[in-house]
C-alpha positions in Angstrom: 16.4 -5.7 -18.5 15.9 -8.2 -21.3 12.8 -6.6 -22.9 13.0 -9.0 -25.9 12.1 -11.9 -23.5 8.7 -10.3 -23.0 7.9 -11.8 -26.5 8.1 -15.2 -24.8 5.2 -14.4 -22.4 2.3 -15.1 -24.9 4.0 -18.5 -25.8 3.3 -19.8 -22.3 -0.4 -20.6 -22.2 -0.8 -20.7 -18.5 0.9 -17.4 -18.0 -1.0 -15.8 -20.8 -4.3 -16.9 -19.3 -3.4 -15.6 -15.9 -2.5 -12.2 -17.3 -5.7 -12.0 -19.4 -7.8 -13.0 -16.4 -6.1 -10.3 -14.2 -6.9 -7.7 -16.9 -10.5 -8.9 -17.0 -11.0 -8.5 -13.2 -9.3 -5.1 -13.3 -11.7 -4.0 -16.1 -14.7 -5.0 -13.9 -13.0 -3.2 -11.0 -12.6 0.0 -13.0 -16.2 -0.3 -14.2 -17.4 -0.5 -10.6 -15.5 2.7 -9.7 -17.7 4.6 -12.2 -21.2 3.3 -11.1 -22.6 5.8 -8.5 -24.9 4.8 -5.7 -28.5 6.0 -6.2 -29.6 9.4 -4.9 -26.2 11.3 -5.2 -25.6 14.3 -7.5 -22.1 13.3 -8.8 -21.5 16.7 -10.4 -22.1 18.5 -7.1 -19.9 16.0 -5.3 -17.0 16.4 -7.8 -17.3 20.2 -7.4 -17.1 19.9 -3.6 -14.1 17.5 -3.7 -12.2 19.8 -6.1 -12.9 22.9 -3.9 -12.8 21.8 -0.3 -11.0 18.4 0.1 -7.6 19.0 -1.6 -4.9 17.9 0.8 -7.2 16.2 3.3 -7.4 12.6 4.4 -10.4 12.1 2.0 -8.1 12.9 -0.9 -5.6 10.2 0.2 -8.5 7.7 0.8 -9.8 8.5 -2.7 -6.5 7.6 -4.2 -6.6 4.1 -2.7 -10.2 3.8 -3.7 -9.3 4.5 -7.4 -11.3 7.7 -7.4 -14.5 5.9 -6.5 -15.1 8.0 -3.3 -15.1 11.3 -5.3 -17.7 9.7 -7.7 -19.8 8.2 -4.8 -19.4 4.8 -6.6 -20.5 1.5 -5.2 -16.8 0.7 -4.7 -16.4 4.0 -2.8 -15.1 2.5 0.4 -12.6 0.5 -1.6 -10.4 -2.3 -0.3 -9.1 -0.4 2.7 -11.4 -2.1 5.2 -9.9 -5.5 4.3 -6.4 -4.0 4.7 -7.4 -2.5 8.0 -8.8 -5.8 9.2 -5.6 -7.6 8.1 -3.5 -5.2 10.1 -5.7 -5.6 13.1 -5.4 -9.3 12.9 -1.6 -9.0 12.7 -1.6 -6.8 15.8 -3.9 -9.2 17.6 -1.5 -12.1 16.8 1.1 -10.5 19.0 -1.3 -9.9 22.0 -4.1 -12.5 21.8 -2.9 -16.0 22.6 -5.7 -17.7 20.6 -4.7 -15.9 17.4 -1.1 -16.5 18.1 -1.7 -20.3 18.4 -3.7 -20.3 15.2 -0.7 -18.8 13.3 1.3 -21.8 14.3 -1.2 -24.4 13.2 -0.2 -24.4 9.6 -2.9 -24.4 6.8 -5.8 -24.9 9.2 -4.8 -21.9 11.3 -4.3 -19.8 8.2 -7.8 -20.6 7.0 -9.3 -19.7 10.3 -7.4 -16.4 10.5 -8.6 -15.6 6.9 -12.2 -16.4 8.0 -11.9 -14.1 11.0 -10.3 -11.4 8.8 -13.3 -11.5 6.4 -15.8 -11.2 9.3 -13.8 -8.2 10.6 -13.7 -6.7 7.1 -17.6 -6.7 7.1 -17.6 -4.9 10.4 -15.0 -2.3 9.4 -16.7 -1.8 6.0 -20.0 -1.2 7.7 -18.6 1.4 10.1 -16.8 3.2 7.2 -19.9 3.0 5.0 -22.0 4.6 7.6 -19.5 7.4 7.9 -19.3 7.9 4.2 -23.1 7.9 3.9 -23.5 10.5 6.6 -20.7 12.5 5.1 -22.3 12.6 1.7 -25.7 13.5 3.1 -24.4 16.6 4.8 -22.5 18.0 1.8 -23.4 21.1 -0.2 -21.4 22.1 -3.2 -20.0 25.6 -3.5 -22.7 26.4 -6.0 -25.3 25.7 -3.4 -26.5 22.4 -4.8 -26.9 19.6 -2.2 -24.9 16.5 -3.0 -27.8 14.3 -1.7 -31.1 16.1 -2.6 -33.3 13.6 -0.7 -31.4 12.1 2.3 -34.2 9.7 3.5 -34.1 6.3 5.2 -34.0 4.4 1.9 -30.9 6.5 0.8 -29.0 5.6 4.0 -30.0 1.9 3.8 -29.3 1.3 0.1 -26.0 3.3 0.2 -24.6 1.5 3.2 -25.6 -1.9 1.8 -24.1 -1.0 -1.6 -20.8 0.2 -0.1 -20.4 -2.8 2.1 -21.3 -5.1 -0.8 -18.8 -3.3 -2.9 -16.0 -3.9 -0.4 -16.8 -7.6 -0.2 -16.9 -7.8 -4.0 -13.5 -6.2 -4.2 -12.1 -8.6 -1.6 -13.5 -11.5 -3.7 -12.0 -10.0 -6.8 -8.6 -9.8 -5.1 -8.8 -13.4 -4.0 -9.7 -14.4 -7.6 -6.6 -12.6 -8.9 -4.4 -14.3 -6.3 -5.8 -17.7 -7.2 -6.2 -17.5 -10.9 -4.4 -14.4 -12.0 -0.9 -12.9 -11.6 0.4 -11.3 -8.5 -1.2 -10.6 -5.1 -4.8 -9.7 -5.8 -5.2 -7.0 -3.2 -1.9 -5.3 -4.1 -2.8 -5.4 -7.8 -6.2 -3.7 -7.1 -4.5 -1.0 -5.1 -1.9 -0.6 -7.8 -4.7 -0.1 -10.5 -6.5 2.3 -8.2 -3.4 4.6 -7.7 -3.1 4.9 -11.5 -6.7 6.1 -11.9 -5.9 9.8 -12.3 -2.5 9.4 -13.9 -3.6 10.0 -17.6 -5.5 13.2 -16.7 -2.6 14.4 -14.6 -0.1 13.9 -17.5 -2.5 15.7 -19.9 -2.7 18.6 -17.4 1.1 18.8 -17.1 1.5 19.0 -20.9 -1.1 21.7 -21.0 0.8 23.7 -18.3 4.0 23.4 -20.3 2.3 24.6 -23.5 0.8 27.6 -21.8 4.1 28.5 -20.3 3.1 27.9 -16.6 5.9 25.4 -16.4 9.3 25.9 -17.9 10.7 23.0 -20.0 13.9 23.1 -17.9 11.9 22.7 -14.7 10.0 19.8 -16.1 13.1 18.0 -17.3 14.8 18.6 -13.9 11.7 17.2 -12.1 11.6 14.1 -14.3 15.3 13.4 -13.7 14.9 13.7 -9.9 11.8 11.5 -9.9 13.5 9.0 -12.2 16.5 8.8 -9.8 14.2 8.4 -6.8 12.4 5.5 -8.6 15.7 3.7 -9.4 16.8 4.2 -5.8 13.5 3.0 -4.5 13.8 -0.2 -6.5 17.3 -0.8 -5.1 16.2 -0.2 -1.5 13.1 -2.3 -1.9 15.2 -5.3 -3.0 18.0 -4.7 -0.5 18.5 -7.5 2.0 20.7 -8.4 4.9 21.5 -12.1 4.7 22.3 -13.8 8.0 24.2 -17.1 7.5 22.4 -20.2 8.8 24.1 -23.5 9.5 22.0 -26.7 10.1 23.6 -29.4 12.2 23.7 -33.0 10.9 21.1 -35.4 12.2 21.1 -39.2 11.8 17.7 -40.7 11.4 17.9 -44.4 10.8 20.5 -44.9 8.1 20.0 -41.4 6.7 21.9 -38.2 7.5 19.9 -35.0 7.4 21.0 -31.4 7.6 24.5 -30.1 7.5 23.8 -27.6 4.8 24.4 -23.9 4.9 21.8 -21.3 3.9 20.8 -17.8 4.9 18.0 -15.9 6.6 17.0 -12.9 4.4 16.0 -9.7 6.3 14.7 -7.0 4.0 15.4 -3.4 4.6 11.9 -2.4 3.7 10.0 -5.0 5.7 7.1 -2.6 6.5 6.5 -1.7 2.8 4.3 1.3 2.2 2.4 1.0 5.5 4.5 3.6 7.5 4.0 6.3 4.8 0.2 5.6 4.7 -0.1 5.7 8.5 2.0 8.9 8.8 0.2 10.6 5.9 -3.2 9.8 7.3 -2.3 11.0 10.7 -0.9 14.3 9.4 -4.0 14.8 7.3 -6.4 14.3 10.2 -6.0 17.9 11.7 -6.5 19.4 8.3 -9.5 17.2 7.7 -11.0 18.1 11.1 -10.5 21.8 10.5 -12.3 21.5 7.1 -15.5 20.6 8.9 -15.1 22.1 12.4 -17.1 25.2 13.2 -16.0 26.6 16.5 -15.3 30.2 17.7 -11.7 31.2 17.0 -11.1 28.1 14.8 -10.4 30.4 11.8 -7.2 31.7 13.4 -6.0 28.2 14.3 -6.8 27.0 10.8 -4.9 29.9 9.3 -1.9 29.1 11.5 -2.0 25.4 10.4 -2.4 26.4 6.7 0.6 28.7 7.0 3.1 26.8 9.1 2.1 23.1 8.9 1.8 22.4 5.2 3.9 20.1 2.9 7.4 21.6 2.2 7.4 23.4 5.6 10.0 22.5 8.2 7.6 21.5 11.0 5.5 19.4 8.7 8.4 17.6 7.1 10.1 16.8 10.4 6.9 15.5 11.9 6.3 13.5 8.7 9.8 12.0 8.7 9.7 11.1 12.4 6.3 9.4 12.0 7.5 7.3 9.1 10.6 6.1 11.0 8.5 5.4 14.1 5.8 3.5 12.2 8.5 1.5 10.2 9.9 0.2 13.5 6.5 -0.4 15.0 5.1 -2.4 12.0 8.3 -4.4 11.5 8.1 -5.5 15.1 4.5 -6.8 14.3 5.5 -8.5 11.1 8.8 -10.1 12.3 9.1 -11.7 15.7 12.8 -12.4 16.4 11.9 -14.8 19.2 9.8 -17.0 16.9 12.5 -17.0 14.2 15.1 -18.1 16.9 12.7 -20.8 18.2 12.1 -22.1 14.6 15.8 -22.3 13.9 16.5 -24.1 17.2 13.6 -26.5 16.5 15.2 -27.6 13.2 18.8 -27.7 14.6 19.7 -24.4 12.8 22.0 -21.8 14.2 23.8 -18.6 13.3 27.6 -19.2 13.4 29.1 -17.6 16.4 25.7 -16.9 18.1 24.2 -19.2 20.8 20.8 -20.7 19.8 17.7 -19.4 21.7 17.5 -16.0 23.4 21.0 -14.9 22.1 19.9 -15.6 18.5 16.7 -13.6 19.1 18.7 -10.7 20.5 21.1 -10.8 17.6 18.3 -10.8 15.0 16.5 -8.0 16.8 19.8 -6.0 16.8 20.4 -6.5 13.1 16.8 -5.5 12.3 17.1 -2.3 14.3 20.2 -1.4 12.3 18.9 -2.1 8.8 15.5 -0.6 9.3 16.8 2.9 10.2 18.6 3.6 6.8 15.6 2.2 4.9 13.1 4.3 6.9 15.2 7.5 6.5 15.4 6.9 2.8 11.6 6.4 2.5 11.0 9.5 4.6 13.1 11.4 2.0 11.1 9.8 -0.8 7.9 11.1 0.9 9.2 14.6 1.5 11.2 15.4 -1.7 8.2 15.6 -4.1 6.6 18.5 -2.3 9.9 20.5 -2.3 10.4 19.6 -5.9 7.0 20.9 -6.8 7.7 24.1 -4.8 11.0 24.7 -6.6 10.1 23.8 -10.2 6.3 24.6 -10.1 5.8 21.2 -11.7 2.7 19.4 -10.2 4.2 16.2 -8.8 1.6 13.5 -8.8 4.2 10.8 -8.2 4.3 11.1 -4.4 6.0 8.8 -2.0 3.0 6.6 -1.3 2.2 6.1 -5.0 5.8 5.5 -5.9 6.2 2.8 -3.3 3.0 1.0 -4.4 4.0 1.2 -8.0 7.5 -0.1 -7.4 6.5 -2.8 -5.0 3.7 -4.3 -7.0 5.6 -4.0 -10.3 8.5 -5.9 -8.8 6.2 -8.6 -7.5 4.5 -8.9 -10.9 7.8 -9.1 -12.7 9.0 -11.7 -10.2 6.1 -14.0 -10.9 6.4 -13.5 -14.7 10.1 -14.4 -14.5 9.3 -17.5 -12.4 7.0 -18.8 -15.2 9.6 -18.0 -17.9 12.4 -19.8 -16.0 10.1 -22.7 -15.2 9.4 -23.1 -19.0 13.2 -22.9 -19.7 13.1 -19.3 -21.0 15.6 -16.6 -19.8 14.4 -14.3 -17.1 13.5 -10.6 -17.6 16.5 -9.3 -15.6 20.2 -9.7 -16.5 21.3 -10.7 -13.0 19.3 -13.6 -11.5 16.0 -13.6 -9.8 14.5 -10.4 -8.4 12.7 -10.0 -5.1 9.3 -8.4 -4.6 8.3 -6.4 -1.6 6.6 -9.2 0.3 
């Protein structure tokens, strides 16, 4: 890493303005995560979250919302409805012929799909906002104070409108960052949200070391392991399998086109952080349901789950790992369609040496994808599982879990990639010693 080349960043006016604009939007975002909706006792809500919702799906959701849900902020629903709508549209593209045709219509089709995604985001945000509003209105803190002292019609109406508006505002902020700032706006907002509690967590860890609750050796060992995991995650995130592509020569008039050799890059981590998010959310659902369920005999079942199906237990870790691997294959099949890749290659007279164009090429690409996804998915399953065991062995509270680690690494690589592109374009050396880097997209 050539850190001295960071001094060249302020010299590029365009890049400097993009970075400053991104920080300005993130400042507004962080401000919005601390503005509560009217009618909520934020102190009672914080007490309830701290006591009852540790290790549930609400805690995971709060991480992606930048802590806004636990503060009942106007951005409490976060950007997740937009992400959910985007995933739904990707799934529909594989099963709905109209959406599939729009994907192939270039810029016009992309704009139409973005428009439908925004409409779907409003619907998903409205559903989630209603759920969050009803959830808040029924809460009572352990001290006996109701989180919403007066849950009348105006509270429901204003809260739902504020939360839906907050999601749409976040979506607009993300698009502004993508257009005028640095990096993918939605990814940058999620990245900033996951870092919300990091300063307080570091202070808490230092306090535990000073009081003797954590041994210095255990802390150093945990830092070394997490550092090694971070380096390995960077390497796996950038890993690619490059399939050689040869284009046949074509004569158009007096010109000869094609004939060059290139490659088709297939990334090991095509699905990104999605498999871990899906698997974690699915595993948290039983614990979340048991938190609010009130049925006869439920206490025994809850005690069984709390004892044998918790992080760092064999049943939990095996289920978690299998879900991550399964979701990695499922989401990759949605993102990459080998048949479309083969058809595009054949349309432009491209082929993989030694493989027949058409269905044989699609089968070959599918076979290669199946082979490279497995080691990547197994590695990220280990990344998701190791922190809980490390915390159990060293008693160091690991806040750097698999989901947060993948988000930080992926977005950081993407940001460095864009900064490096600007440096090279203005005839400066890149930030890395060996050529260009690849982000997670």
